[in-house]
C-alpha angles and dihedrals in degrees: 000000000000093000089051090053093047090050093051091049092054092047090050093050089048090053093050092052090050091049093048095047090047088051094051091048092052089047092049091049092048093052089045093052093041102047103018131235096296092055117118097027120212109262105160127050117185119196118193139161144072110320140119120269086236091069095055092093092053093051092048090050092052094050099034094094092053093061114104090025115136116262091239099044097046108114104218093184091054092052090048091050091049098049090039090060093063105107097228094051115100099177136001132189120191126185139160125234120203127283110004113346138102121198119202126184118191131186118197121220120250112247116220106172144008120239121240095239097039138290129065139265123233129217089258093055097258123142116233112203119234091252089057099043125103120246097211095049101060106153124227091224122079125200123203143169125052110018093193086073102059092128090058087045090057094044093052091044094056092051097044097043088060094046094048093045091055086055096049095257138119129212120236106169138019127191128185117183125203089252093060100258115146123203122186125189124196133206091251089059099258118139123200120200121192144137116277090232101075102006097135096049091047092050093046092053091049094053091053089069096026096105091047093052091040095050095047102133089224089065095046093120097040138068132209113271098181143341123216112209099171094104118105091235123019133354141249125235127205116204129202130198117254 
């Protein structure tokens, strides 16, 4: 008997939801027919989310021509597409609130590197032009090389950053050429050159013996300038006087 009662309650609630939805559709259609598509003009636009204050003028400019549009004629999808096309925007949600408000929520991309000739690179491998960059978010890492391979840049960066961090180092530059050569620079002035194919394996093998090489007495007054890991077996190290 209890199952029958629960089933009837669910059916009743479902019926109520359908009736309310149908009522709202009827009311909306009535208002649209009675007052036209430009009725109930948008007066309030609320922008919320995680983004830099420097980007507010850009957002306002993008949505300014939607102000005073009618509630019914306002194309939410178009607004969302317009804002979503801004290079520094990661996600955007747009919704109308009866009778005269527009709610917008924006999330800004995370910038992980600068690009050699200007602009920045996002965590998703998207290039952000200089005019859309954020002055107070200039990253310490620079990418260079073939800009059509930004997604590869980011994938490599994420793996190398962790490896270097475990070995007490920080990455400052990363270059990927069109012929798959990878060059990594560190904050202590060391450069690692390898092929893109097995870069992680070769770097891991090098760091297993790094301390032994670095602490060799004959290099007491020198530091590593660069390491060439492009050899099938082994590597070459160039030293420079301190």
